[in-house]
N, C-alpha and C positions, 0 to 999 in steps of 0.2 A: 569565604566568601560568599556564605548564603546570608550573613549577617547584611550584609550590604546591598541585598535583595529585599529587605523587609520595607513593608509601606505599598503605598499606590503608587510611587514613583518610581521606585527600583523594580516592582514588578513588570511596570508598563515598559521600562527600558529594554530589562531582560526578556520581556515579553518579544518587543520589535526586533531585537538582535536575533533571537530563534528563528521568528520566522521571515526575516531576512535572509538567514542563512540557508532556511529550508527551503525558500523560494529558488535562490542562487542554484541549491544544488538539484532542484527537479528541471529548471534550465537545463543544466548542465546533463541531467541526465539524459536527456534527450539526444545530446551530443556523443554522448559515451554509449548510447544502443546503437547510433549509426557507425559509429568506429567499431564496435565488436562485430555487427553484423557485416560491414565490409571486411572485416580482415577474414571472416569464415565464411565469407562468398568471394575471397580474393579480388577484392576491390579496392579503393583508396578512402571513400567516404569523404567527409567534408574536408574541405583541403583549402580553397582560395580564401575564403573571408573570413579572416584571421590567419596568413600564412604563417607557417608551413601544414598546420595541424588543423585549420578551420577553426582556433580558438573562439570567434567571436559569431560563429555561426547561430548560438542560439540568441544571440541581441539583434542579430539581422533577422530571424526568424519573426522574435517580438513584433520589432517596428513593421513589420510585412506585415503581419494579422491586424497590428494597430489601425494601420491605415486604408486595410480595406472596406468596401463598402458594408455597414451593416445592414440586412435585408431582413426584414419581418414579414411572412407569408400573410396573406391577405385574410384567410380563414383560422390563421391561428387564433388560440387564447391568449391574448397578451401580456396578461399577470403573470401567468404560469409558465408563458413562454418564454419571457423575458426574466423567471424565478429560477428556471432550471437550472442553468450554469452557476448561479450562486449556491444553489444546495447541494451540488457537485462537489465543488473546490472548498467551500467553507469547512463543512466537517469534516474533510482531509486533512486540511491544515492544524483543526484542532487537536488531532491526536497528536502530535507534535509537543502541546501544553504538556502531556503527561509524560514524557519520555525522559528519566534523569540522567544528565548529564555527567554528573557528580554524585556522591555520596548527601544524601539531602536535597541535591540541588536541581529542582524541576520548577516550571511556572506554576503546575500544581501539583503537589505532591501529598494527595489525597491517599485516606488508608483503603480508596476502593477507585484508586487510580486505574485497575488493570479493568474493572467491568467498566468505566467512565469511557477508556480509550476503545473497548469493544462496541460501547453502545453510539458512539459517534462514527464509528468507521462505517457502522450499515446505516446509517442516516443518509450516505449518498446515493441509494436506492431510491428514495423518494425525490430526488433531483434525476436520475434517470427517468423514473417513471414519467414525472411532469413533463420533460423535455418531450419523450415520445407521444404521449395523449394529446398535449397542447400543440405540437405543431400539426396536426391532422390531415398526417401522413401516415396510409396506411403501413409503408414500410417502417418508417421512424418507431412507428406503435408495435408493430412486430419484434422488433428487434430490442425494443424497452422490456417487450412481455418476456423475452428470452433473458435478457439481463435478469431480470426480476426473478423469474424461474431457477437459473443458473446459482445468484449469488445467495439467495433464500434458501436453497436446496444444500449447498456448500457451506453456509455458516453454522448450521450443524454440528458436522463434524467438526470444523476449524474450532468451535467453541471448546470441545470436548476435550479436543490436544489441547489448548490454552488452558485449561484445567489443570491439569497435571502440572506444570512449571507452578500454580498456585498451590498446590495439594503438597508437592514435596517442600516448597518454602513456609506452607503454613501462615498464607497471608496475600492477601488481593492488591498490598501495595509494590507496586513495581520498584521502588527503592530498597524493599526487603526483599524482592524477588532475587533481586542483583545481589546483595549481600549474602543471602542464603549462597550461593554460588560461588563464596570465595575458596572452597577447598575443590569441587570438581563442578564444572559447568552442567546444566542440565539435560543438556545435548550426549555426554559423557555418559550418562545412566545407562546401564546395558538395557536393550532392548525398547524399554520405556521411553527414554529420551530420543532415541534415533528414530523408533515410529511417529514420536507424538511430530518432531519436527518434520519430517517427511511429508505426514497429512498434513502439517500448516502450510506448509511448502505448498503443495498440490491445492490448495483451497484457497491460497495467496495468487497463484494464476490464473482461477477460475473467478477468483473478484477483479484482479487487476485486467482482466480482457489481454491473456497473454496465452502464445500458443503453447500445447495443443488444444487450449481449451478457450481460444479466443471467436466463440462462435457468433459473436454480435457482428464481425464484419466479414461473414460467410459470402463472397462475393457469387459463389453459385445459385445463392438463395436469396440475397437482398443487396438493394441497391449500394445501402450503406449503414452506418449502423443508425442509434437513436438518434444522434446528432446532424442527421441529412440534413435539417432545412436552416442550419446555423451558418456562420459567417463572420470573420471578422473576428472583434475581440471576442464574442461569446462562445466562439470554435475554439478559441484559443483558452479560454477558463474548461472547457471542457477536458482540452488536451491536458492543461494542467492538473486539473483535479484526477487524472487517471495516474499520471505520475507522481502524483503528490501521495496519493493511496498505495501505490506501490511501495513507494519510499518511506513510508510512515511503517505498514507491515513487513519492511524489512528492519528498522528500525524497532518494532516490538519483537520482532525474531531474536536481533542481536541481546536484546535487552533479557528476554526471557529463558533462552537457549543458551546464548553465547556469552553470557556474562555482563553484557553491558560495558559500562566504563570500567571496568575490571582490567589491567594488562598490567606489565611489568611498570614500573616507577618514574623510567626516565622521560616517558610521554605521558601529557594530561588524560584523566580518563574520557574527555569529547573528542580526542584523536583516535583512541581506540575502537568507541565508539562509532564514528562517522566509518573508520576502516572496516570494521565488520559490516555496516551499512552496505557499503561500497561493495565489498564482497559479494554479499546475499544478491546484491541489484545484479551484478555480473553474471552468476549461478543462473538468476531467473533468466537474464538474456541468452545464456550459454543454451538454457534448457528450449527457450521460445524459438532458436535459430535453429534448432537441430531435429525438432519433431513436427511433424506435419498434423494439419488442425483435423481435430474429431467433428463428427458429427454431434447435433444437440442431443439423441438420444442415447450416445455411446457415453457421453458427458455425464448424463444425469444418472445413467444406469451405475456406470462405474462409483458414482458417489453414493448411492443409496446400496447397492449390493456390496460392495467393499470397503470403501473409507467408512461409513456410517457404523458399521459393525466392529472394524478392526479397531475404532478410536473408542468405542464403550469397550471393547475387551482391554484394550490398554489403559483404558483410566479404574478399570476396577483391579488389573494387575496392581497397579499403581498406588490404589487405598490399600491392596491387601499389605502390600509392601510398607506404605507408611504406619499402618495400624501395629504390625507386627516388629517393625522398629521401635 
């Protein structure tokens, strides 16, 4: 199959397929979150649009946002204001290009695809800060600064946790990391695997603005998040970027900790990868709708006082184990 994807035509076609599937999943992740939240709160959730389970609710939401008026504040910086949503959603979608859906089958199967994924994922902070600053709104700027402080601090233990699968596999290529898990998924390694996965999951909650670390939307402190001045399609892009980033991080976690596309042969590899991504996303929703929001000082303290030392110690243990092996 990989032979059919050689050349510009095959790469473009495969990229279009992956992007279309990713955007469809992003749209229905909003529906899934509504349903999970409704079940946990003894409600029905989306029901009427696409009866009986609201299957067409994501399409209705997209149409509603497309026809809403697009307003630009008079005092805003027009260039950065319009560029902010693009800088948020594009890096989140680029991450899907590095995820292998089968052995040697990825849009970009680079020897350092692991590093490229994390590098592009961190670029969303540029869009967040650009949106908050260019809106010329003090509340939007305050929210953007909180997001940058949170994400920048939580990226340190996240990267340290992600180094453990790369260390165990001896490669920064995501396909090689998956293939190294044929005997045992990396989450199954005693202590180091579970701790690395737990740290990565907590950091994903912080970067994805999910409770208990969703300090951007603290209603008691802020009017709204950094996108308070946005409406219509631009707001939809921020919304899509947040879910695309979370879904991409679930895909990365499934790839480096849960064996990626590996699974029983009666189903193709991309089905197993998709199932693991959805399972991790539901786990994130379960945590989000179960715990209360922390204050920003509590969230930052947990990162620097607990997650960072734990990730450093875990990396040293993993390195010692690999050397002795």
